[in-house]
mmCIF file of the C-alpha atoms, coordinates in Angstrom:
data_MODEL
# 
_entry.id   MODEL 
# 
loop_
_atom_site.group_PDB 
_atom_site.id 
_atom_site.type_symbol 
_atom_site.label_atom_id 
_atom_site.label_alt_id 
_atom_site.label_comp_id 
_atom_site.label_asym_id 
_atom_site.label_entity_id 
_atom_site.label_seq_id 
_atom_site.pdbx_PDB_ins_code 
_atom_site.Cartn_x 
_atom_site.Cartn_y 
_atom_site.Cartn_z 
_atom_site.occupancy 
_atom_site.B_iso_or_equiv 
_atom_site.pdbx_formal_charge 
_atom_site.auth_seq_id 
_atom_site.auth_comp_id 
_atom_site.auth_asym_id 
_atom_site.auth_atom_id 
_atom_site.pdbx_PDB_model_num 
ATOM 1   C CA . MET A 1 1   ? 72.758  110.328 122.179 1.00 0.00 ? 1   MET A CA 1 
ATOM 2   C CA . ASP A 1 2   ? 76.111  108.518 121.375 1.00 0.00 ? 2   ASP A CA 1 
ATOM 3   C CA . PHE A 1 3   ? 76.527  108.087 124.821 1.00 0.00 ? 3   PHE A CA 1 
ATOM 4   C CA . VAL A 1 4   ? 73.005  106.142 125.235 1.00 0.00 ? 4   VAL A CA 1 
ATOM 5   C CA . ASN A 1 5   ? 73.614  104.053 121.881 1.00 0.00 ? 5   ASN A CA 1 
ATOM 6   C CA . LYS A 1 6   ? 77.185  103.033 123.331 1.00 0.00 ? 6   LYS A CA 1 
ATOM 7   C CA . LEU A 1 7   ? 75.689  102.311 126.853 1.00 0.00 ? 7   LEU A CA 1 
ATOM 8   C CA . THR A 1 8   ? 73.068  100.691 125.519 1.00 0.00 ? 8   THR A CA 1 
ATOM 9   C CA . GLY A 1 9   ? 74.916  98.687  122.628 1.00 0.00 ? 9   GLY A CA 1 
ATOM 10  C CA . GLY A 1 10  ? 72.722  100.200 119.902 1.00 0.00 ? 10  GLY A CA 1 
ATOM 11  C CA . ASN A 1 11  ? 75.413  101.272 117.218 1.00 0.00 ? 11  ASN A CA 1 
ATOM 12  C CA . LYS A 1 12  ? 76.103  97.693  116.347 1.00 0.00 ? 12  LYS A CA 1 
ATOM 13  C CA . GLN A 1 13  ? 76.796  98.871  112.521 1.00 0.00 ? 13  GLN A CA 1 
ATOM 14  C CA . GLU A 1 14  ? 79.830  101.288 113.529 1.00 0.00 ? 14  GLU A CA 1 
ATOM 15  C CA . ASP A 1 15  ? 81.282  98.930  116.294 1.00 0.00 ? 15  ASP A CA 1 
ATOM 16  C CA . VAL A 1 16  ? 81.643  96.383  113.200 1.00 0.00 ? 16  VAL A CA 1 
ATOM 17  C CA . THR A 1 17  ? 82.872  98.987  110.817 1.00 0.00 ? 17  THR A CA 1 
ATOM 18  C CA . GLU A 1 18  ? 85.502  100.047 113.494 1.00 0.00 ? 18  GLU A CA 1 
ATOM 19  C CA . GLN A 1 19  ? 86.778  96.583  114.099 1.00 0.00 ? 19  GLN A CA 1 
ATOM 20  C CA . THR A 1 20  ? 86.894  95.853  110.119 1.00 0.00 ? 20  THR A CA 1 
ATOM 21  C CA . GLY A 1 21  ? 88.667  98.779  109.570 1.00 0.00 ? 21  GLY A CA 1 
ATOM 22  C CA . GLN A 1 22  ? 91.224  97.897  111.963 1.00 0.00 ? 22  GLN A CA 1 
ATOM 23  C CA . SER A 1 23  ? 91.509  93.996  110.696 1.00 0.00 ? 23  SER A CA 1 
ATOM 24  C CA . GLN A 1 24  ? 92.255  95.385  107.460 1.00 0.00 ? 24  GLN A CA 1 
ATOM 25  C CA . GLN A 1 25  ? 94.955  98.138  108.312 1.00 0.00 ? 25  GLN A CA 1 
ATOM 26  C CA . GLU A 1 26  ? 96.865  95.525  110.268 1.00 0.00 ? 26  GLU A CA 1 
ATOM 27  C CA . GLY A 1 27  ? 96.264  92.846  107.235 1.00 0.00 ? 27  GLY A CA 1 
ATOM 28  C CA . SER A 1 28  ? 97.950  95.331  104.604 1.00 0.00 ? 28  SER A CA 1 
ATOM 29  C CA . ALA A 1 29  ? 100.670 95.992  107.009 1.00 0.00 ? 29  ALA A CA 1 
ATOM 30  C CA . GLY A 1 30  ? 101.366 92.266  107.310 1.00 0.00 ? 30  GLY A CA 1 
ATOM 31  C CA . SER A 1 31  ? 101.573 91.804  103.659 1.00 0.00 ? 31  SER A CA 1 
ATOM 32  C CA . GLY A 1 32  ? 103.145 95.096  102.884 1.00 0.00 ? 32  GLY A CA 1 
ATOM 33  C CA . GLY A 1 33  ? 106.913 93.535  103.303 1.00 0.00 ? 33  GLY A CA 1 
ATOM 34  C CA . PHE A 1 34  ? 105.743 90.645  100.911 1.00 0.00 ? 34  PHE A CA 1 
ATOM 35  C CA . ILE A 1 35  ? 104.481 93.084  98.111  1.00 0.00 ? 35  ILE A CA 1 
ATOM 36  C CA . ASP A 1 36  ? 107.781 95.336  98.667  1.00 0.00 ? 36  ASP A CA 1 
ATOM 37  C CA . LYS A 1 37  ? 109.937 92.166  98.125  1.00 0.00 ? 37  LYS A CA 1 
ATOM 38  C CA . LEU A 1 38  ? 107.866 91.453  94.881  1.00 0.00 ? 38  LEU A CA 1 
ATOM 39  C CA . ASN A 1 39  ? 108.053 94.448  93.680  1.00 0.00 ? 39  ASN A CA 1 
ATOM 40  C CA . THR A 1 40  ? 112.108 95.028  94.302  1.00 0.00 ? 40  THR A CA 1 
ATOM 41  C CA . ALA A 1 41  ? 112.192 91.346  92.439  1.00 0.00 ? 41  ALA A CA 1 
ATOM 42  C CA . ALA A 1 42  ? 110.405 92.793  89.698  1.00 0.00 ? 42  ALA A CA 1 
ATOM 43  C CA . GLY A 1 43  ? 112.794 95.942  89.288  1.00 0.00 ? 43  GLY A CA 1 
ATOM 44  C CA . GLY A 1 44  ? 110.941 98.544  91.443  1.00 0.00 ? 44  GLY A CA 1 
ATOM 45  C CA . GLY A 1 45  ? 111.635 100.181 94.591  1.00 0.00 ? 45  GLY A CA 1 
ATOM 46  C CA . LYS A 1 46  ? 114.356 102.562 96.215  1.00 0.00 ? 46  LYS A CA 1 
ATOM 47  C CA . GLU A 1 47  ? 117.328 100.555 95.131  1.00 0.00 ? 47  GLU A CA 1 
ATOM 48  C CA . SER A 1 48  ? 116.215 100.604 91.487  1.00 0.00 ? 48  SER A CA 1 
ATOM 49  C CA . GLU A 1 49  ? 115.598 104.573 91.687  1.00 0.00 ? 49  GLU A CA 1 
ATOM 50  C CA . LYS A 1 50  ? 119.208 104.722 92.395  1.00 0.00 ? 50  LYS A CA 1 
ATOM 51  C CA . ASN A 1 51  ? 120.374 102.955 89.046  1.00 0.00 ? 51  ASN A CA 1 
ATOM 52  C CA . GLU A 1 52  ? 118.367 105.721 87.214  1.00 0.00 ? 52  GLU A CA 1 
ATOM 53  C CA . ASP A 1 53  ? 120.116 107.570 84.673  1.00 0.00 ? 53  ASP A CA 1 
ATOM 54  C CA . ALA A 1 54  ? 119.620 112.078 84.624  1.00 0.00 ? 54  ALA A CA 1 
ATOM 55  C CA . VAL A 1 55  ? 116.879 111.694 81.960  1.00 0.00 ? 55  VAL A CA 1 
ATOM 56  C CA . ASP A 1 56  ? 114.956 109.364 84.153  1.00 0.00 ? 56  ASP A CA 1 
ATOM 57  C CA . LYS A 1 57  ? 115.207 111.447 87.028  1.00 0.00 ? 57  LYS A CA 1 
ATOM 58  C CA . GLY A 1 58  ? 114.318 114.526 85.231  1.00 0.00 ? 58  GLY A CA 1 
ATOM 59  C CA . VAL A 1 59  ? 111.078 112.451 84.264  1.00 0.00 ? 59  VAL A CA 1 
ATOM 60  C CA . ASP A 1 60  ? 110.454 111.772 88.068  1.00 0.00 ? 60  ASP A CA 1 
ATOM 61  C CA . TYR A 1 61  ? 111.378 115.299 88.718  1.00 0.00 ? 61  TYR A CA 1 
ATOM 62  C CA . VAL A 1 62  ? 108.338 116.864 86.260  1.00 0.00 ? 62  VAL A CA 1 
ATOM 63  C CA . GLN A 1 63  ? 105.926 114.283 87.564  1.00 0.00 ? 63  GLN A CA 1 
ATOM 64  C CA . GLN A 1 64  ? 106.393 115.268 90.954  1.00 0.00 ? 64  GLN A CA 1 
ATOM 65  C CA . ASN A 1 65  ? 106.739 118.964 90.910  1.00 0.00 ? 65  ASN A CA 1 
ATOM 66  C CA . VAL A 1 66  ? 104.603 120.075 87.665  1.00 0.00 ? 66  VAL A CA 1 
ATOM 67  C CA . PHE A 1 67  ? 102.261 117.367 87.641  1.00 0.00 ? 67  PHE A CA 1 
ATOM 68  C CA . GLY A 1 68  ? 102.150 116.754 91.428  1.00 0.00 ? 68  GLY A CA 1 
ATOM 69  C CA . GLN A 1 69  ? 101.681 113.185 91.136  1.00 0.00 ? 69  GLN A CA 1 
ATOM 70  C CA . GLY A 1 70  ? 103.601 112.644 94.445  1.00 0.00 ? 70  GLY A CA 1 
ATOM 71  C CA . ASP A 1 71  ? 106.786 111.079 95.624  1.00 0.00 ? 71  ASP A CA 1 
ATOM 72  C CA . GLN A 1 72  ? 108.941 109.464 92.942  1.00 0.00 ? 72  GLN A CA 1 
ATOM 73  C CA . THR A 1 73  ? 111.739 108.031 95.376  1.00 0.00 ? 73  THR A CA 1 
ATOM 74  C CA . ASN A 1 74  ? 109.902 104.546 95.827  1.00 0.00 ? 74  ASN A CA 1 
ATOM 75  C CA . GLU A 1 75  ? 107.828 103.803 92.646  1.00 0.00 ? 75  GLU A CA 1 
ATOM 76  C CA . SER A 1 76  ? 106.443 100.285 91.407  1.00 0.00 ? 76  SER A CA 1 
ATOM 77  C CA . ALA A 1 77  ? 108.304 98.547  88.770  1.00 0.00 ? 77  ALA A CA 1 
ATOM 78  C CA . LEU A 1 78  ? 105.567 98.937  86.648  1.00 0.00 ? 78  LEU A CA 1 
ATOM 79  C CA . GLU A 1 79  ? 105.882 102.981 87.125  1.00 0.00 ? 79  GLU A CA 1 
ATOM 80  C CA . GLN A 1 80  ? 109.546 102.599 86.510  1.00 0.00 ? 80  GLN A CA 1 
ATOM 81  C CA . ALA A 1 81  ? 108.799 100.867 83.111  1.00 0.00 ? 81  ALA A CA 1 
ATOM 82  C CA . LYS A 1 82  ? 106.374 103.650 82.377  1.00 0.00 ? 82  LYS A CA 1 
ATOM 83  C CA . ASP A 1 83  ? 109.132 106.183 83.278  1.00 0.00 ? 83  ASP A CA 1 
ATOM 84  C CA . GLU A 1 84  ? 111.748 104.301 80.934  1.00 0.00 ? 84  GLU A CA 1 
ATOM 85  C CA . GLN A 1 85  ? 109.184 104.531 78.062  1.00 0.00 ? 85  GLN A CA 1 
ATOM 86  C CA . ILE A 1 86  ? 108.808 108.155 78.491  1.00 0.00 ? 86  ILE A CA 1 
ATOM 87  C CA . SER A 1 87  ? 112.714 108.996 78.747  1.00 0.00 ? 87  SER A CA 1 
ATOM 88  C CA . ASP A 1 88  ? 113.014 106.749 75.570  1.00 0.00 ? 88  ASP A CA 1 
ATOM 89  C CA . PHE A 1 89  ? 110.399 108.753 73.758  1.00 0.00 ? 89  PHE A CA 1 
ATOM 90  C CA . ILE A 1 90  ? 112.337 111.978 74.744  1.00 0.00 ? 90  ILE A CA 1 
ATOM 91  C CA . ARG A 1 91  ? 115.766 110.438 73.650  1.00 0.00 ? 91  ARG A CA 1 
ATOM 92  C CA . ASP A 1 92  ? 114.148 109.486 70.128  1.00 0.00 ? 92  ASP A CA 1 
ATOM 93  C CA . LYS A 1 93  ? 112.348 113.304 69.549  1.00 0.00 ? 93  LYS A CA 1 
ATOM 94  C CA . TYR A 1 94  ? 115.824 114.527 70.643  1.00 0.00 ? 94  TYR A CA 1 
ATOM 95  C CA . LYS A 1 95  ? 117.408 112.542 67.912  1.00 0.00 ? 95  LYS A CA 1 
ATOM 96  C CA . ASP A 1 96  ? 115.180 113.437 65.323  1.00 0.00 ? 96  ASP A CA 1 
ATOM 97  C CA . ALA A 1 97  ? 115.241 116.956 66.166  1.00 0.00 ? 97  ALA A CA 1 
ATOM 98  C CA . THR A 1 98  ? 119.147 117.383 66.535  1.00 0.00 ? 98  THR A CA 1 
ATOM 99  C CA . GLY A 1 99  ? 120.364 114.484 64.742  1.00 0.00 ? 99  GLY A CA 1 
ATOM 100 C CA . LYS A 1 100 ? 122.503 113.367 67.786  1.00 0.00 ? 100 LYS A CA 1 
ATOM 101 C CA . ASP A 1 101 ? 121.880 111.063 70.835  1.00 0.00 ? 101 ASP A CA 1 
ATOM 102 C CA . VAL A 1 102 ? 120.937 112.855 74.108  1.00 0.00 ? 102 VAL A CA 1 
ATOM 103 C CA . PRO A 1 103 ? 124.641 112.922 75.650  1.00 0.00 ? 103 PRO A CA 1 
ATOM 104 C CA . ILE A 1 104 ? 123.558 111.162 78.996  1.00 0.00 ? 104 ILE A CA 1 
ATOM 105 C CA . LYS A 1 105 ? 124.092 107.280 78.741  1.00 0.00 ? 105 LYS A CA 1 
ATOM 106 C CA . ASP A 1 106 ? 120.837 105.141 78.710  1.00 0.00 ? 106 ASP A CA 1 
ATOM 107 C CA . LYS A 1 107 ? 121.112 102.888 82.229  1.00 0.00 ? 107 LYS A CA 1 
ATOM 108 C CA . SER A 1 108 ? 119.299 99.806  81.462  1.00 0.00 ? 108 SER A CA 1 
# 
């Protein structure tokens, strides 16, 4: 039946959906470079991941391997800010429990 629809042009909705999906993919690929630049300027991206301390990397490890949240090597600036809050919370609770600072210096 699909052959008949294609031959007669009877399945116009499917054709429109295919064309729309293709143009949406092309549009998002074109804007990806701009969005990546904005993310990097805001403090996100792969370069910012290199500047994380060991506690932040530990938070990323737990998110990726325990909670299954996917690859943590190219996070947005918002995601990195959230991770920094989590690591600051961990540092605070460690100090409350031991009376000492975490021996790993916090990179800001």
